[in-house]
Structures are given as C-alpha cells and as structure tokens.
C-alpha positions as CSV (number, residue, x, y, z in Angstrom):
1,L,19.4,27.3,24.0
2,F,21.3,25.3,27.2
3,L,19.6,22.1,26.1
4,V,20.0,22.8,22.5
5,K,23.6,23.3,23.0
6,N,24.1,20.1,25.5
7,F,22.8,18.2,21.9
8,L,25.3,18.9,19.6
9,R,28.0,18.4,22.3
10,L,26.4,15.1,22.9
11,E,26.3,14.9,18.8
12,R,30.4,15.6,18.1
13,R,30.9,12.9,21.5
14,A,28.3,9.9,19.6
15,V,26.8,9.9,22.8
16,W,23.2,10.2,22.4
17,T,21.3,9.7,25.9
18,F,19.4,11.8,27.8
19,S,18.3,11.4,31.4
20,G,19.6,7.8,30.4
21,V,17.4,7.4,27.4
22,N,19.3,7.0,24.0
23,I,17.3,10.0,21.9
24,F,17.8,7.9,18.1
25,R,17.4,4.3,19.0
26,W,14.3,6.2,21.3
27,I,12.9,8.0,18.4
28,L,13.2,5.5,16.0
29,R,10.7,3.4,17.8
30,P,6.7,2.9,17.4
31,E,6.3,4.9,20.9
32,F,8.3,8.0,20.2
33,G,5.5,8.5,16.4
34,Q,2.2,7.2,19.2
35,F,4.0,10.2,21.9
36,L,3.8,12.4,19.0
37,I,0.2,12.2,18.9
38,R,-0.6,12.4,21.7
39,R,2.0,15.7,22.4
40,L,0.4,17.7,18.6
41,K,-3.5,15.9,18.3
42,E,-5.0,17.8,21.1
43,G,-5.9,21.6,21.9
44,V,-8.1,24.0,20.9
45,M,-8.8,26.1,18.4
46,A,-7.7,29.5,19.0
47,D,-4.9,31.8,16.8
48,K,-2.4,32.5,19.6
49,I,0.8,30.5,19.6
50,S,2.3,29.3,22.8
51,D,6.0,30.1,24.6
52,P,6.8,26.7,23.8
53,I,5.9,25.6,20.7
54,R,7.4,28.9,19.1
55,K,10.6,28.4,21.2
56,C,10.8,25.0,19.9
57,S,9.8,26.4,16.1
58,I,13.4,28.3,16.1
59,I,15.5,25.2,17.4
60,L,13.6,23.1,14.9
61,K,14.4,25.8,12.2
62,G,17.9,26.8,13.4
63,A,18.6,22.5,12.9
64,K,22.2,22.3,10.5
65,S,22.0,18.6,9.7
66,D,18.8,15.9,10.7
67,T,20.7,14.7,13.4
68,E,20.1,17.9,15.0
69,K,16.8,18.2,13.5
70,F,16.3,15.0,15.4
71,A,17.4,16.1,18.7
72,A,15.1,19.3,18.4
73,L,12.0,16.6,17.8
74,F,12.4,15.2,20.8
75,M,12.8,18.2,22.9
76,V,9.0,19.2,21.2
77,T,7.6,15.6,22.9
78,K,8.9,17.2,26.1
79,L,8.2,20.7,25.8
80,I,4.8,20.8,24.2
81,K,2.1,19.8,26.0
82,G,-1.5,19.5,24.4
83,A,-3.2,22.5,25.5
84,D,0.0,24.2,23.5
85,C,-0.9,22.6,20.0
86,N,-4.0,24.5,18.5
87,E,-4.6,25.1,14.4
88,A,-2.0,27.8,14.6
89,G,0.3,26.6,16.9
90,R,0.5,23.1,14.7
91,K,1.2,24.6,11.4
92,L,4.0,26.6,12.7
93,L,5.6,23.6,14.0
94,F,4.9,21.3,10.5
95,E,6.9,24.3,8.6
96,A,9.7,24.5,10.9
97,I,10.4,20.8,10.9
98,G,10.6,21.5,6.9
99,F,8.8,18.7,4.2
100,D,12.4,18.3,2.7
101,F,13.2,16.3,6.3
102,V,10.2,14.5,6.6
103,R,10.1,13.9,2.8
104,R,14.0,12.5,3.2
105,L,12.6,9.6,5.8
106,L,9.4,9.3,3.9
107,T,11.5,7.7,0.7
108,S,14.3,6.2,2.3
109,G,14.8,2.6,0.3
110,K,15.3,-0.4,1.3
111,E,19.3,-0.2,1.0
112,V,18.8,2.6,3.8
113,P,19.5,0.7,7.8
114,D,16.3,1.1,9.3
115,A,14.2,2.3,6.7
116,T,11.4,1.0,7.9
117,A,11.5,3.1,11.2
118,Y,12.9,6.8,9.2
119,Q,8.9,5.9,7.4
120,S,7.5,5.5,10.5
121,V,8.9,8.1,12.3
122,A,8.1,10.6,9.0
123,L,4.2,9.0,9.0
124,S,4.2,9.7,12.2
125,I,4.9,13.4,12.3
126,L,2.7,13.5,8.7
127,S,-0.5,12.0,10.6
128,C,-0.7,14.2,13.6
129,F,-0.3,17.4,11.0
130,C,-3.2,15.6,9.1
131,E,-5.8,16.5,11.1
132,D,-6.0,20.1,10.1
133,E,-7.3,21.0,6.6
134,Q,-4.8,23.7,6.0
135,L,-2.5,20.5,6.0
136,A,-4.4,17.6,4.7
137,T,-4.6,19.7,1.5
138,H,-1.0,21.3,2.0
139,P,0.9,21.0,-2.1
140,D,3.7,18.7,-0.2
141,M,1.1,16.4,1.8
142,L,-0.7,16.2,-1.7
143,A,2.2,15.3,-4.0
144,S,3.0,12.7,-1.2
145,I,-0.1,10.6,-2.0
146,P,2.0,8.5,-4.4
147,V,4.6,7.8,-1.5
148,F,1.3,6.9,0.4
149,L,0.0,4.7,-2.2
150,G,3.8,2.8,-2.3
151,V,3.5,2.0,1.7
152,V,0.2,0.8,1.7
153,G,1.1,-1.4,-1.5
154,T,3.3,-3.2,1.1
155,C,1.4,-5.2,2.4
156,D,1.7,-7.8,-0.9
157,D,5.0,-7.9,0.9
158,D,5.6,-11.8,2.9
159,E,6.8,-9.0,6.1
160,Y,4.2,-6.6,6.2
161,D,3.6,-7.8,9.7
162,D,7.1,-5.4,10.4
163,N,5.0,-3.0,8.0
164,L,1.8,-3.1,10.5
165,I,2.4,0.3,11.9
166,V,3.6,2.7,9.0
167,I,0.9,0.9,6.7
168,N,-2.0,1.6,9.7
169,E,0.1,5.7,9.7
170,A,-0.6,5.8,5.6
171,Y,-3.5,4.7,5.8
172,H,-4.6,7.2,8.4
173,C,-3.1,10.0,6.0
174,L,-4.9,9.0,2.9
175,Q,-8.7,8.9,4.8
176,S,-7.3,12.3,6.8
177,I,-6.4,13.4,2.5
178,A,-10.0,12.3,1.4
179,A,-11.9,14.7,4.6
180,H,-11.4,17.6,2.2
181,E,-12.9,18.5,-1.0
182,A,-9.2,19.0,-2.3
183,G,-7.9,16.0,-0.6
184,R,-10.6,14.2,-3.0
185,V,-9.6,15.3,-5.6
186,A,-6.4,15.2,-5.5
187,L,-6.9,11.6,-4.5
188,R,-8.8,10.9,-7.3
189,D,-5.8,12.1,-10.4
190,A,-3.2,9.8,-8.4
191,G,-5.2,7.0,-9.3
192,V,-6.0,6.0,-5.4
193,I,-9.6,4.3,-6.6
194,R,-7.7,1.9,-8.4
195,R,-5.0,1.3,-6.1
196,M,-7.9,0.7,-3.8
197,A,-9.7,-1.5,-5.5
198,E,-6.8,-3.8,-6.4
199,I,-5.8,-4.7,-2.3
200,Y,-9.1,-4.9,-2.2
201,T,-9.8,-7.6,-5.0
202,Q,-6.6,-9.6,-3.8
203,Q,-7.8,-9.5,-0.6
204,S,-4.6,-8.3,0.9
205,F,-4.2,-6.6,4.1
206,Q,-6.3,-4.7,5.7
207,I,-8.4,-4.1,3.2
208,D,-11.8,-2.1,5.0
209,E,-9.5,0.6,4.9
210,A,-8.8,0.6,1.2
211,L,-12.8,-0.1,0.8
212,T,-13.4,2.7,3.3
213,L,-11.1,4.8,0.8
214,I,-13.2,3.4,-2.3
215,V,-16.9,4.7,-0.8
216,T,-15.8,8.6,-0.1
217,L,-14.1,9.0,-3.1
218,V,-17.1,7.1,-5.7
219,S,-19.4,8.7,-3.7
220,R,-18.1,12.1,-4.2
221,F,-17.5,11.4,-8.1
222,G,-20.2,9.4,-9.1
223,P,-20.4,6.5,-12.7
224,I,-17.1,8.3,-13.5
225,S,-14.8,7.2,-11.0
226,W,-15.1,4.0,-13.0
227,E,-14.8,5.8,-16.6
228,D,-11.4,4.2,-17.7
229,E,-12.1,0.8,-15.5
230,P,-14.9,-0.8,-16.1
231,K,-13.6,-4.1,-15.8
232,L,-11.8,-3.5,-12.2
233,F,-15.7,-2.3,-10.9
234,H,-17.1,-5.3,-10.9
235,A,-14.1,-7.3,-9.8
236,L,-14.9,-5.1,-7.5
237,M,-18.3,-5.7,-6.8
238,Q,-18.1,-9.7,-7.1
239,R,-15.1,-9.7,-4.1
240,V,-17.3,-7.6,-1.6
241,A,-20.3,-9.0,-2.6
242,L,-18.7,-12.6,-1.6
243,D,-17.6,-10.9,1.4
244,F,-20.9,-10.1,2.3
245,E,-22.6,-13.5,2.0
246,T,-20.1,-15.5,3.9
247,D,-19.5,-13.3,6.2
248,H,-21.7,-13.1,9.3
249,A,-20.8,-10.4,12.0
250,E,-21.8,-6.7,12.2
251,R,-19.6,-6.0,9.3
252,K,-22.6,-7.9,6.8
253,F,-24.0,-4.4,8.0
254,E,-21.2,-2.3,6.7
255,L,-20.8,-4.1,4.1
256,A,-24.3,-3.9,2.6
257,E,-24.4,0.1,2.7
258,M,-21.1,-0.4,1.0
259,I,-23.3,-1.9,-1.8
260,S,-25.8,0.9,-2.2
261,V,-23.1,3.6,-2.4
262,L,-21.2,1.4,-5.0
263,L,-24.1,0.3,-7.3
264,F,-25.4,3.6,-7.4
265,T,-22.0,4.9,-9.2
266,C,-22.0,2.0,-11.6
267,R,-21.8,3.8,-15.5
268,K,-25.5,2.9,-16.6
269,E,-24.3,2.2,-20.5
C-alpha cells in the first residue's frame, strides 16, 4: 500500500520515475512484454495462490484509471516471481487486470500516439496468459480473434518492420488458441483459414506461421474447411508446391508433411 500511495503521488505530480526508471516509458518498451512473460509464464501447477499475487491482484482491481493500472503492472513485474505463477495465480491476475483494460490497449487506433506500443503491451499480457487452456479459451480471448487477425494483417504494410513484435505476439496468441478444441472451432468460425491462406498465397510476412495455423485447423475439420473456398485451396496448394520445389533447406521436409495433410483435406467432388 505504501508503494501504491507513492505511485499515485508521483502520478499527480506527473513524475513517472521509480529507482531512476521512467515507469511509463519502460512499460511501453518491448522489453516490458518479455519481462512480464518471464515473470508469469513459469511456475508449477497448484491451487495455492501466493501472497504476492494476492496483493498485486488487490492493487490491480483497486486501480481507478488506466494510469494507475500501468503503475500496478509495473509492480507485478517487480514483486512476482515465476515460482509464484501457477495456474490459479495466473487466472487471478488475468481477472484482476481486467479484459476491458487490455481491449482498450489492443484496439488503440493509429490516431493515438504510440498505438503500436500499447498493442504490444496488450499482446504481451495476453501471450503469457494464453498458455493456460482455461484462459486461452476464455470468451473474451476468443472474442479478440478478429483483432489478432487485424494485427497480423499489418504484415502487408510497408512499415511492417515496426510492427514485428506485435505481429509475432498476435501469431502466438492465435497458435495458443488453436491448441484447444474450443479455440479451433472459434478460429474456424472467425475465418482464420481463409485469412491465413490469403497471407500465404500473397507471400506476406511470416508465412510459415500462417501455414502452420492452416494445417492445424484443416487437419481437425477436414474437407469442410474448404467448402466455400475451392479456388483458395488450389491457389494455396500451388503456392506451397512452388515453395517446396524451390526450397532446398530443411524447410523442404516440413513443407512435404504439410502438403500431405493439405491433400487429405481436398474436396473429392
């Protein structure tokens, strides 16, 4: 509580430093996401929730503004160790952070300064929570699939290098969701197969991640995956076959396996 009061006092004075570190700027840096993942991703499966997580959850829930929430997130990375973060603890933190807050960061428009940085923070948070099935298939997480698709769609932009981190994290969220049955159904219904096939055939950025998602989904749903998209299936197969022909590295063997899976999902009529 002493730390929280000091954070709020600093906020009112517009002095965002802690031990010589500008908190707000540090949170918006890519390293924040990586640091948060290291703190939250590790841990053993247990029902007991550690005291640091309980205290941080209380602080997060008590935040009255996004500014206070940012300050509380900074404290999470400083006070919580990986060993504290079991499944129950991560769930409590997820609920304490609140998906409304994450959604606001995730859907920041381009007109908002540092919008990409805000998206990176949101996706870093979601990436570490996606490791648990209960959270990966949470209704709020599944409802964000169109947003994830929008992020990976920015790979077509001329300035995609600036979005490299957020694109990687968005793909990680999609892949984590695809690891579970409820998630695969939600991804299929959201048109992920079509969008990933478009990305691959257009040879956009990170096509391997797109193809992996396609194979994961079509291997589950079979020919009905292409029920309304026969032309897209043929365009995808032509592109994958061309890559197989021209690639002479280890990826060639991976493509061979993927081609085999895709052919089994081809409509027979």
